[in-house]
FINU-236649 format. One record per atom (N, C-alpha, C, O): residue number from 1; residue in three letters; x, y, z negated. Coordinates in steps of 0.001 Angstrom, whole numbers. Layout:
N
<NUM; ALA; <X; Y; Z>>,
...
***
This chain:
124
<1; UNK; <841; -1176; 0>>,
<1; UNK; <0; 0; 0>>,
<1; UNK; <884; 1235; 0>>,
<1; UNK; <2011; 1214; -493>>,
<2; UNK; <356; 2299; 556>>,
<2; UNK; <1137; 3539; 650>>,
<2; UNK; <697; 4525; -418>>,
<2; UNK; <-491; 4683; -698>>,
<3; UNK; <1681; 5180; -1002>>,
<3; UNK; <1463; 6278; -1945>>,
<3; UNK; <2318; 7446; -1477>>,
<3; UNK; <3180; 7288; -612>>,
<4; UNK; <2079; 8602; -2044>>,
<4; UNK; <2951; 9739; -1789>>,
<4; UNK; <3547; 10192; -3118>>,
<4; UNK; <3074; 9814; -4190>>,
<5; UNK; <4584; 11002; -3026>>,
<5; UNK; <5197; 11538; -4245>>,
<5; UNK; <4239; 12423; -5037>>,
<5; UNK; <4502; 12732; -6199>>,
<6; UNK; <3141; 12829; -4426>>,
<6; UNK; <2147; 13612; -5145>>,
<6; UNK; <1638; 12869; -6385>>,
<6; UNK; <1209; 13494; -7355>>,
<7; UNK; <1688; 11550; -6349>>,
<7; UNK; <1202; 10775; -7503>>,
<7; UNK; <1985; 11095; -8776>>,
<7; UNK; <1486; 10857; -9876>>,
<8; UNK; <3186; 11621; -8648>>,
<8; UNK; <3993; 11928; -9833>>,
<8; UNK; <3644; 13284; -10444>>,
<8; UNK; <4146; 13625; -11515>>,
<9; UNK; <2793; 14056; -9777>>,
<9; UNK; <2403; 15359; -10317>>,
<9; UNK; <894; 15506; -10503>>,
<9; UNK; <438; 16532; -11008>>,
<10; UNK; <110; 14500; -10105>>,
<10; UNK; <-1345; 14656; -10161>>,
<10; UNK; <-2029; 13808; -11232>>,
<10; UNK; <-3244; 13622; -11163>>,
<11; UNK; <-1310; 13297; -12199>>,
<11; UNK; <-1935; 12537; -13271>>,
<11; UNK; <-1914; 11035; -13063>>,
<11; UNK; <-2451; 10292; -13886>>,
<12; UNK; <-1305; 10572; -11978>>,
<12; UNK; <-1255; 9143; -11702>>,
<12; UNK; <-498; 8389; -12796>>,
<12; UNK; <-976; 7369; -13291>>,
<13; UNK; <674; 8885; -13170>>,
<13; UNK; <1522; 8155; -14115>>,
<13; UNK; <846; 7957; -15473>>,
<13; UNK; <840; 6832; -15971>>,
<14; UNK; <275; 8996; -16098>>,
<14; UNK; <-404; 8756; -17377>>,
<14; UNK; <-1579; 7779; -17251>>,
<14; UNK; <-1791; 6941; -18128>>,
<15; UNK; <-2338; 7891; -16159>>,
<15; UNK; <-3462; 6976; -15949>>,
<15; UNK; <-2960; 5556; -15747>>,
<15; UNK; <-3545; 4609; -16274>>,
<16; UNK; <-1883; 5402; -14990>>,
<16; UNK; <-1304; 4077; -14763>>,
<16; UNK; <-819; 3469; -16082>>,
<16; UNK; <-1007; 2279; -16332>>,
<17; UNK; <-200; 4291; -16912>>,
<17; UNK; <305; 3786; -18192>>,
<17; UNK; <-847; 3321; -19092>>,
<17; UNK; <-656; 2416; -19904>>,
<18; UNK; <-2025; 3916; -18964>>,
<18; UNK; <-3192; 3423; -19702>>,
<18; UNK; <-3519; 1994; -19281>>,
<18; UNK; <-3830; 1145; -20116>>,
<19; UNK; <-3445; 1741; -17979>>,
<19; UNK; <-3718; 391; -17483>>,
<19; UNK; <-2736; -626; -18045>>,
<19; UNK; <-3118; -1748; -18377>>,
<20; UNK; <-1474; -235; -18152>>,
<20; UNK; <-458; -1192; -18608>>,
<20; UNK; <-644; -1568; -20071>>,
<20; UNK; <-64; -2554; -20525>>,
<21; UNK; <-1436; -808; -20817>>,
<21; UNK; <-1663; -1105; -22237>>,
<21; UNK; <-2907; -1965; -22476>>,
<21; UNK; <-3175; -2378; -23604>>,
<22; UNK; <-3659; -2228; -21413>>,
<22; UNK; <-4875; -3018; -21550>>,
<22; UNK; <-4557; -4509; -21558>>,
<22; UNK; <-3557; -4946; -20987>>,
<23; UNK; <-5406; -5270; -22201>>,
<23; UNK; <-5288; -6726; -22210>>,
<23; UNK; <-5984; -7253; -20964>>,
<23; UNK; <-7208; -7381; -20931>>,
<24; UNK; <-5196; -7555; -19942>>,
<24; UNK; <-5723; -7950; -18637>>,
<24; UNK; <-5299; -9376; -18305>>,
<24; UNK; <-4381; -9910; -18927>>,
<25; UNK; <-5955; -9990; -17338>>,
<25; UNK; <-5518; -11324; -16900>>,
<25; UNK; <-4053; -11286; -16450>>,
<25; UNK; <-3563; -10262; -15973>>,
<26; UNK; <-3377; -12402; -16609>>,
<26; UNK; <-1940; -12451; -16334>>,
<26; UNK; <-1611; -12051; -14895>>,
<26; UNK; <-603; -11383; -14661>>,
<27; UNK; <-2438; -12445; -13935>>,
<27; UNK; <-2147; -12088; -12537>>,
<27; UNK; <-2234; -10573; -12323>>,
<27; UNK; <-1437; -10007; -11575>>,
<28; UNK; <-3185; -9924; -12969>>,
<28; UNK; <-3311; -8475; -12870>>,
<28; UNK; <-2151; -7790; -13574>>,
<28; UNK; <-1580; -6830; -13058>>,
<29; UNK; <-1805; -8291; -14759>>,
<29; UNK; <-672; -7722; -15502>>,
<29; UNK; <622; -7860; -14706>>,
<29; UNK; <1441; -6941; -14691>>,
<30; UNK; <810; -8992; -14053>>,
<30; UNK; <2007; -9204; -13243>>,
<30; UNK; <2069; -8189; -12109>>,
<30; UNK; <3120; -7596; -11864>>,
<31; UNK; <943; -7982; -11411>>,
<31; UNK; <914; -7004; -10317>>,
<31; UNK; <1195; -5601; -10838>>,
<31; UNK; <1922; -4835; -10205>>,
<32; UNK; <620; -5260; -11994>>,
<32; UNK; <881; -3937; -12578>>,
<32; UNK; <2354; -3761; -12916>>,
<32; UNK; <2927; -2696; -12684>>,
<33; UNK; <2970; -4811; -13468>>,
<33; UNK; <4393; -4721; -13812>>,
<33; UNK; <5241; -4548; -12554>>,
<33; UNK; <6207; -3785; -12556>>,
<34; UNK; <4890; -5242; -11495>>,
<34; UNK; <5612; -5105; -10230>>,
<34; UNK; <5479; -3682; -9688>>,
<34; UNK; <6462; -3088; -9244>>,
<35; UNK; <4277; -3147; -9727>>,
<35; UNK; <4055; -1774; -9272>>,
<35; UNK; <4847; -810; -10141>>,
<35; UNK; <5472; 118; -9628>>,
<36; UNK; <4827; -1023; -11456>>,
<36; UNK; <5541; -145; -12383>>,
<36; UNK; <7028; -91; -12056>>,
<36; UNK; <7610; 993; -12039>>,
<37; UNK; <7648; -1218; -11801>>,
<37; UNK; <9081; -1248; -11474>>,
<37; UNK; <9358; -455; -10205>>,
<37; UNK; <10328; 300; -10137>>,
<38; UNK; <8507; -627; -9204>>,
<38; UNK; <8695; 97; -7948>>,
<38; UNK; <8506; 1604; -8148>>,
<38; UNK; <9235; 2414; -7574>>,
<39; UNK; <7526; 1961; -8961>>,
<39; UNK; <7263; 3377; -9210>>,
<39; UNK; <8389; 4047; -9982>>,
<39; UNK; <8695; 5215; -9743>>,
<40; UNK; <9010; 3318; -10906>>,
<40; UNK; <10112; 3904; -11681>>,
<40; UNK; <11253; 4332; -10765>>,
<40; UNK; <11828; 5405; -10949>>,
<41; UNK; <11579; 3509; -9791>>,
<41; UNK; <12647; 3849; -8839>>,
<41; UNK; <12256; 5080; -8037>>,
<41; UNK; <13043; 6018; -7905>>,
<42; UNK; <11047; 5077; -7503>>,
<42; UNK; <10598; 6204; -6679>>,
<42; UNK; <10487; 7483; -7503>>,
<42; UNK; <10836; 8562; -7023>>,
<43; UNK; <10001; 7370; -8744>>,
<43; UNK; <9869; 8563; -9585>>,
<43; UNK; <11232; 9153; -9928>>,
<43; UNK; <11378; 10373; -10008>>,
<44; UNK; <12228; 8299; -10129>>,
<44; UNK; <13588; 8783; -10377>>,
<44; UNK; <14095; 9574; -9168>>,
<44; UNK; <14650; 10661; -9322>>,
<45; UNK; <13904; 9029; -7979>>,
<45; UNK; <14318; 9731; -6755>>,
<45; UNK; <13567; 11053; -6607>>,
<45; UNK; <14159; 12068; -6240>>,
<46; UNK; <12268; 11040; -6891>>,
<46; UNK; <11467; 12261; -6804>>,
<46; UNK; <11978; 13311; -7781>>,
<46; UNK; <12172; 14466; -7403>>,
<47; UNK; <12198; 12920; -9036>>,
<47; UNK; <12650; 13880; -10048>>,
<47; UNK; <14026; 14450; -9729>>,
<47; UNK; <14283; 15629; -9972>>,
<48; UNK; <14910; 13620; -9186>>,
<48; UNK; <16225; 14119; -8795>>,
<48; UNK; <16089; 15150; -7666>>,
<48; UNK; <16752; 16187; -7691>>,
<49; UNK; <15245; 14872; -6693>>,
<49; UNK; <15043; 15808; -5581>>,
<49; UNK; <14365; 17084; -6060>>,
<49; UNK; <14706; 18178; -5611>>,
<50; UNK; <13406; 16948; -6970>>,
<50; UNK; <12729; 18127; -7527>>,
<50; UNK; <13728; 19006; -8280>>,
<50; UNK; <13684; 20232; -8175>>,
<51; UNK; <14620; 18380; -9033>>,
<51; UNK; <15628; 19137; -9779>>,
<51; UNK; <16595; 19842; -8829>>,
<51; UNK; <17029; 20962; -9099>>,
<52; UNK; <16929; 19190; -7727>>,
<52; UNK; <17788; 19831; -6723>>,
<52; UNK; <17113; 21074; -6161>>,
<52; UNK; <17769; 22095; -5956>>,
<53; UNK; <15803; 20996; -5909>>,
<53; UNK; <15067; 22175; -5424>>,
<53; UNK; <15066; 23286; -6461>>,
<53; UNK; <15259; 24454; -6122>>,
<54; UNK; <14853; 22935; -7703>>,
<54; UNK; <14868; 23934; -8776>>,
<54; UNK; <16235; 24593; -8848>>,
<54; UNK; <16336; 25816; -8947>>,
<55; UNK; <17276; 23790; -8797>>,
<55; UNK; <18631; 24351; -8844>>,
<55; UNK; <18908; 25241; -7637>>,
<55; UNK; <19584; 26262; -7757>>,
<56; UNK; <18393; 24860; -6490>>,
<56; UNK; <18630; 25614; -5261>>,
<56; UNK; <17915; 26969; -5277>>,
<56; UNK; <18487; 27963; -4829>>,
<57; UNK; <16692; 27030; -5775>>,
<57; UNK; <15873; 28227; -5649>>,
<57; UNK; <15685; 29026; -6940>>,
<57; UNK; <15078; 30096; -6906>>,
<58; UNK; <16176; 28548; -8047>>,
<58; UNK; <15938; 29259; -9303>>,
<58; UNK; <16943; 30385; -9516>>,
<58; UNK; <18081; 30342; -9049>>,
<59; UNK; <16464; 31404; -10251>>,
<59; UNK; <17401; 32412; -10748>>,
<59; UNK; <18269; 31716; -11785>>,
<59; UNK; <17831; 30757; -12420>>,
<60; UNK; <19491; 32191; -11962>>,
<60; UNK; <20400; 31560; -12917>>,
<60; UNK; <20598; 32456; -14134>>,
<60; UNK; <20618; 33681; -14023>>,
<61; UNK; <20744; 31827; -15294>>,
<61; UNK; <21041; 32582; -16511>>,
<61; UNK; <22555; 32797; -16605>>,
<61; UNK; <23289; 32481; -15668>>,
<62; UNK; <23010; 33327; -17720>>,
<62; UNK; <24440; 33623; -17878>>,
<62; UNK; <25323; 32373; -17854>>,
<62; UNK; <26533; 32475; -17647>>,
<63; UNK; <24725; 31189; -18064>>,
<63; UNK; <25472; 29920; -18011>>,
<63; UNK; <25293; 29190; -16670>>,
<63; UNK; <25664; 28023; -16541>>,
<64; UNK; <24732; 29873; -15693>>,
<64; UNK; <24468; 29327; -14369>>,
<64; UNK; <23490; 28162; -14385>>,
<64; UNK; <23555; 27273; -13536>>,
<65; UNK; <22583; 28175; -15358>>,
<65; UNK; <21504; 27198; -15420>>,
<65; UNK; <20222; 27912; -14990>>,
<65; UNK; <20149; 29138; -15066>>,
<66; UNK; <19198; 27154; -14534>>,
<66; UNK; <17944; 27806; -14142>>,
<66; UNK; <17386; 28672; -15273>>,
<66; UNK; <17247; 28220; -16410>>,
<67; UNK; <17070; 29928; -14939>>,
<67; UNK; <16565; 30881; -15924>>,
<67; UNK; <15088; 30615; -16205>>,
<67; UNK; <14315; 30304; -15299>>,
<68; UNK; <14716; 30742; -17470>>,
<68; UNK; <13326; 30547; -17872>>,
<68; UNK; <12544; 31846; -17744>>,
<68; UNK; <13106; 32940; -17810>>,
<69; UNK; <11234; 31703; -17560>>,
<69; UNK; <10360; 32869; -17531>>,
<69; UNK; <10308; 33490; -18921>>,
<69; UNK; <10751; 32886; -19898>>,
<70; UNK; <9766; 34699; -19001>>,
<70; UNK; <9727; 35415; -20273>>,
<70; UNK; <8962; 34643; -21351>>,
<70; UNK; <9302; 34714; -22532>>,
<71; UNK; <7930; 33906; -20937>>,
<71; UNK; <7146; 33141; -21917>>,
<71; UNK; <7743; 31749; -22191>>,
<71; UNK; <7172; 30974; -22959>>,
<72; UNK; <8877; 31435; -21572>>,
<72; UNK; <9614; 30181; -21749>>,
<72; UNK; <8839; 28955; -21270>>,
<72; UNK; <9177; 27828; -21632>>,
<73; UNK; <7809; 29167; -20464>>,
<73; UNK; <6975; 28046; -20014>>,
<73; UNK; <7302; 27581; -18609>>,
<73; UNK; <6737; 26592; -18143>>,
<74; UNK; <8188; 28262; -17935>>,
<74; UNK; <8518; 27896; -16571>>,
<74; UNK; <9904; 28363; -16193>>,
<74; UNK; <10656; 28874; -17023>>,
<75; UNK; <10227; 28181; -14943>>,
<75; UNK; <11537; 28559; -14419>>,
<75; UNK; <11336; 29670; -13405>>,
<75; UNK; <10407; 29621; -12598>>,
<76; UNK; <12193; 30658; -13445>>,
<76; UNK; <12136; 31772; -12492>>,
<76; UNK; <12653; 31289; -11139>>,
<76; UNK; <13786; 30825; -11018>>,
<77; UNK; <11801; 31410; -10135>>,
<77; UNK; <12163; 31001; -8776>>,
<77; UNK; <12361; 32258; -7937>>,
<77; UNK; <11504; 33142; -7917>>,
<78; UNK; <13501; 32331; -7241>>,
<78; UNK; <13827; 33516; -6441>>,
<78; UNK; <13044; 33559; -5127>>,
<78; UNK; <12419; 34573; -4818>>,
<79; UNK; <13069; 32512; -4381>>,
<79; UNK; <12419; 32467; -3073>>,
<79; UNK; <11234; 31512; -3164>>,
<79; UNK; <11322; 30356; -2751>>,
<80; UNK; <10133; 32005; -3707>>,
<80; UNK; <8994; 31152; -4026>>,
<80; UNK; <8371; 30510; -2782>>,
<80; UNK; <7960; 29351; -2838>>,
<81; UNK; <8292; 31233; -1665>>,
<81; UNK; <7693; 30658; -464>>,
<81; UNK; <8524; 29493; 68>>,
<81; UNK; <7979; 28453; 439>>,
<82; UNK; <9840; 29671; 104>>,
<82; UNK; <10711; 28599; 575>>,
<82; UNK; <10666; 27410; -387>>,
<82; UNK; <10632; 26255; 37>>,
<83; UNK; <10666; 27712; -1687>>,
<83; UNK; <10572; 26645; -2684>>,
<83; UNK; <9270; 25866; -2500>>,
<83; UNK; <9281; 24636; -2466>>,
<84; UNK; <8154; 26577; -2383>>,
<84; UNK; <6852; 25916; -2234>>,
<84; UNK; <6791; 25054; -983>>,
<84; UNK; <6235; 23956; -1013>>,
<85; UNK; <7361; 25545; 122>>,
<85; UNK; <7363; 24752; 1356>>,
<85; UNK; <8135; 23454; 1155>>,
<85; UNK; <7649; 22378; 1504>>,
<86; UNK; <9333; 23552; 595>>,
<86; UNK; <10135; 22345; 396>>,
<86; UNK; <9508; 21419; -640>>,
<86; UNK; <9563; 20198; -492>>,
<87; UNK; <8911; 21992; -1691>>,
<87; UNK; <8255; 21157; -2700>>,
<87; UNK; <7052; 20438; -2093>>,
<87; UNK; <6837; 19256; -2362>>,
<88; UNK; <6268; 21141; -1276>>,
<88; UNK; <5136; 20495; -609>>,
<88; UNK; <5597; 19390; 325>>,
<88; UNK; <4950; 18347; 427>>,
<89; UNK; <6725; 19615; 1012>>,
<89; UNK; <7304; 18553; 1841>>,
<89; UNK; <7683; 17350; 970>>,
<89; UNK; <7450; 16203; 1351>>,
<90; UNK; <8264; 17619; -190>>,
<90; UNK; <8700; 16547; -1088>>,
<90; UNK; <7511; 15731; -1591>>,
<90; UNK; <7563; 14501; -1573>>,
<91; UNK; <6444; 16389; -2040>>,
<91; UNK; <5315; 15640; -2595>>,
<91; UNK; <4510; 14916; -1516>>,
<91; UNK; <3743; 14006; -1831>>,
<92; UNK; <4671; 15301; -262>>,
<92; UNK; <3926; 14627; 810>>,
<92; UNK; <4662; 13414; 1376>>,
<92; UNK; <4124; 12719; 2238>>,
<93; UNK; <5866; 13150; 915>>,
<93; UNK; <6616; 11985; 1399>>,
<93; UNK; <5911; 10707; 952>>,
<93; UNK; <5603; 10526; -226>>,
<94; UNK; <5665; 9831; 1916>>,
<94; UNK; <5020; 8555; 1627>>,
<94; UNK; <6063; 7496; 1305>>,
<94; UNK; <7193; 7536; 1792>>,
<95; UNK; <5654; 6552; 477>>,
<95; UNK; <6483; 5382; 208>>,
<95; UNK; <5579; 4168; 67>>,
<95; UNK; <4397; 4290; -258>>,
<96; UNK; <6142; 3016; 312>>,
<96; UNK; <5399; 1766; 295>>,
<96; UNK; <5572; 1077; -1052>>,
<96; UNK; <6684; 956; -1566>>,
<97; UNK; <4467; 634; -1607>>,
<97; UNK; <4489; -199; -2813>>,
<97; UNK; <4027; -1579; -2377>>,
<97; UNK; <2947; -1732; -1806>>,
<98; UNK; <4847; -2576; -2649>>,
<98; UNK; <4529; -3929; -2225>>,
<98; UNK; <3675; -4597; -3296>>,
<98; UNK; <4179; -5069; -4315>>,
<99; UNK; <2386; -4623; -3040>>,
<99; UNK; <1440; -5250; -3956>>,
<99; UNK; <52; -5190; -3337>>,
<99; UNK; <-234; -4341; -2492>>,
<100; UNK; <-790; -6093; -3768>>,
<100; UNK; <-2196; -5998; -3415>>,
<100; UNK; <-2832; -4964; -4331>>,
<100; UNK; <-2326; -4692; -5420>>,
<101; UNK; <-3941; -4392; -3884>>,
<101; UNK; <-4668; -3468; -4746>>,
<101; UNK; <-5199; -4230; -5961>>,
<101; UNK; <-5457; -5432; -5899>>,
<102; UNK; <-5353; -3512; -7046>>,
<102; UNK; <-5765; -4098; -8316>>,
<102; UNK; <-7289; -4056; -8434>>,
<102; UNK; <-7907; -3004; -8272>>,
<103; UNK; <-7877; -5204; -8716>>,
<103; UNK; <-9311; -5284; -8968>>,
<103; UNK; <-9502; -5371; -10476>>,
<103; UNK; <-8970; -6269; -11129>>,
<104; UNK; <-10270; -4424; -11024>>,
<104; UNK; <-10521; -4410; -12465>>,
<104; UNK; <-11948; -4859; -12747>>,
<104; UNK; <-12855; -4639; -11944>>,
<105; UNK; <-12126; -5488; -13895>>,
<105; UNK; <-13461; -5887; -14329>>,
<105; UNK; <-14283; -4646; -14663>>,
<105; UNK; <-13733; -3591; -14982>>,
<106; UNK; <-15576; -4781; -14587>>,
<106; UNK; <-16470; -3658; -14887>>,
<106; UNK; <-16411; -3225; -16345>>,
<106; UNK; <-16827; -2114; -16673>>,
<107; UNK; <-15903; -4080; -17220>>,
<107; UNK; <-15859; -3716; -18643>>,
<107; UNK; <-14646; -2854; -18997>>,
<107; UNK; <-14523; -2416; -20141>>,
<108; UNK; <-13756; -2606; -18048>>,
<108; UNK; <-12610; -1724; -18271>>,
<108; UNK; <-13112; -287; -18264>>,
<108; UNK; <-13818; 131; -17346>>,
<109; UNK; <-12745; 456; -19283>>,
<109; UNK; <-13203; 1835; -19391>>,
<109; UNK; <-12078; 2796; -18995>>,
<109; UNK; <-11014; 2835; -19614>>,
<110; UNK; <-12353; 3562; -17948>>,
<110; UNK; <-11430; 4600; -17485>>,
<110; UNK; <-12230; 5863; -17214>>,
<110; UNK; <-13397; 5800; -16826>>,
<111; UNK; <-11602; 6998; -17419>>,
<111; UNK; <-12272; 8265; -17130>>,
<111; UNK; <-12352; 8470; -15621>>,
<111; UNK; <-11646; 7813; -14856>>,
<112; UNK; <-13206; 9376; -15209>>,
<112; UNK; <-13315; 9727; -13795>>,
<112; UNK; <-11967; 10238; -13286>>,
<112; UNK; <-11554; 9902; -12176>>,
<113; UNK; <-11282; 11048; -14093>>,
<113; UNK; <-9966; 11574; -13697>>,
<113; UNK; <-8957; 10441; -13511>>,
<113; UNK; <-8162; 10466; -12571>>,
<114; UNK; <-8986; 9447; -14406>>,
<114; UNK; <-8080; 8304; -14275>>,
<114; UNK; <-8374; 7514; -13002>>,
<114; UNK; <-7458; 7138; -12270>>,
<115; UNK; <-9642; 7269; -12746>>,
<115; UNK; <-10018; 6514; -11542>>,
<115; UNK; <-9593; 7271; -10291>>,
<115; UNK; <-9083; 6677; -9341>>,
<116; UNK; <-9803; 8575; -10293>>,
<116; UNK; <-9402; 9383; -9141>>,
<116; UNK; <-7890; 9314; -8930>>,
<116; UNK; <-7427; 9178; -7797>>,
<117; UNK; <-7126; 9407; -10012>>,
<117; UNK; <-5661; 9364; -9908>>,
<117; UNK; <-5187; 7988; -9443>>,
<117; UNK; <-4224; 7887; -8683>>,
<118; UNK; <-5861; 6927; -9899>>,
<118; UNK; <-5444; 5558; -9611>>,
<118; UNK; <-6050; 4987; -8334>>,
<118; UNK; <-5735; 3859; -7954>>,
<119; UNK; <-6899; 5735; -7681>>,
<119; UNK; <-7608; 5240; -6507>>,
<119; UNK; <-6702; 4572; -5466>>,
<119; UNK; <-7114; 3570; -4882>>,
<120; UNK; <-5492; 5076; -5206>>,
<120; UNK; <-4648; 4426; -4193>>,
<120; UNK; <-4279; 2978; -4510>>,
<120; UNK; <-3974; 2214; -3594>>,
<121; UNK; <-4299; 2586; -5773>>,
<121; UNK; <-3890; 1219; -6118>>,
<121; UNK; <-5055; 339; -6556>>,
<121; UNK; <-4873; -856; -6789>>,
<122; UNK; <-6253; 919; -6670>>,
<122; UNK; <-7400; 155; -7147>>,
<122; UNK; <-8250; -356; -5986>>,
<122; UNK; <-8431; 329; -4979>>,
<123; UNK; <-8756; -1551; -6146>>,
<123; UNK; <-9708; -2134; -5214>>,
<123; UNK; <-11094; -1814; -5761>>,
<123; UNK; <-11640; -2560; -6573>>,
<124; UNK; <-11648; -708; -5309>>,
<124; UNK; <-12927; -235; -5857>>,
<124; UNK; <-14107; -758; -5069>>,
<124; UNK; <-15254; -454; -5399>>,
***
């Protein structure tokens, strides 16, 4: 199945981690573990690329590290349009996860937001 790097910024990971904590049949748990291993590799690559973009486009502080905004909640970006274009390119990159979609029993309780985030891997 195909996913994009957008899954690492849209709530997919927390929703997926909820699934991994459920008591599921062994075949489903095995598929989830396989997906998790594949996602860890891809998420590492995504985070490294995201950090490279931040380093490339951020203002630097006196120690040449990315400067924080005045409220300390973000990073000051110098060329926001260029950063946004490259970041959008990064999150739109597709990657293949080798697994069948996961079929869950009706008694599994997930929020609408979780289901929406997990839709690419669920057999609904």
